Phi, psi and omega in degrees: 000147182255158176279132181239129183231150176238143176227155180230139176231157183210143172212158183208140177217157179277147176257136177227139178300134179093352177266148178299146180248101178260125183213125180062028183081005175238160176265131187255136179292119172192158186287335184245154170223169188282135183263134178184175177297314177271210178277001170066035180278094182306322183290312180298318181297316180297320172298320178300308183296321173302316178290320176292319178300316179297327178268007181060038181253026178071224190223175184299324180292326179298310180276336182223078185296141173286358174270348181270116184301335182293349183249005174294122181073006185299144173295120186290344176295328178294324176295311182299320180296313181299316177298321177298318175300318180293323179285327176294321174306325178282355178087026178244159170226162187264123175280304183196159177234138173237122186232155176221132170260129176250116185199133185280318174209155355289168170291137191262342183316315185295337181268349188298311176309315183290323179298307185296323177299307185298315178298313185298317178294320177296319184274354185053056176228173182276151181295329180294347177271001182241118172252127174233122180238158175224153180211159173265179175243029176054043174067019178259144177069194187292333175286313176303327179274010179063026181272332185204182186221140174232161172213149176238149175209150176236136178234130172253124171237166184222154178281136177235008179245168182296339181284348187238024183284320183293132172238138172246173179298321181291342181276352190255000000 
């Protein structure tokens, strides 16, 4: 039997007019973009946190501090690539990712195939192992007022090394 672990991630960023809008590793056409220390890609940040949490490796801020100038404006695909190296160094592989983007506008559905392709390539997994959904908040809260964007992600990982073969009831 192999060790199976699950992690959950969440991220939120303010939206500002005139900024580039990076989401799921691609640039989305919109008048507003997410404000952040890096490229502020909430979807990739939530996926990173889900993966790190599943492997018990803390969170994205611990590894890539927004106080560290080397991460200023960094492409979040590079952060995700490094997170994948970290979980693989721990003897884990990704089973699947399930993510939800909360955004009032623009509509994300046309961009989902390109996001899945990009994320799968960065993570070196199959596209069918990446699920991306989007929802509005029915005009409620900061998302509904178009002031921000949030994303949630769940990652399922499994052990592939000899160190992670034993499974007990508490691990399931």
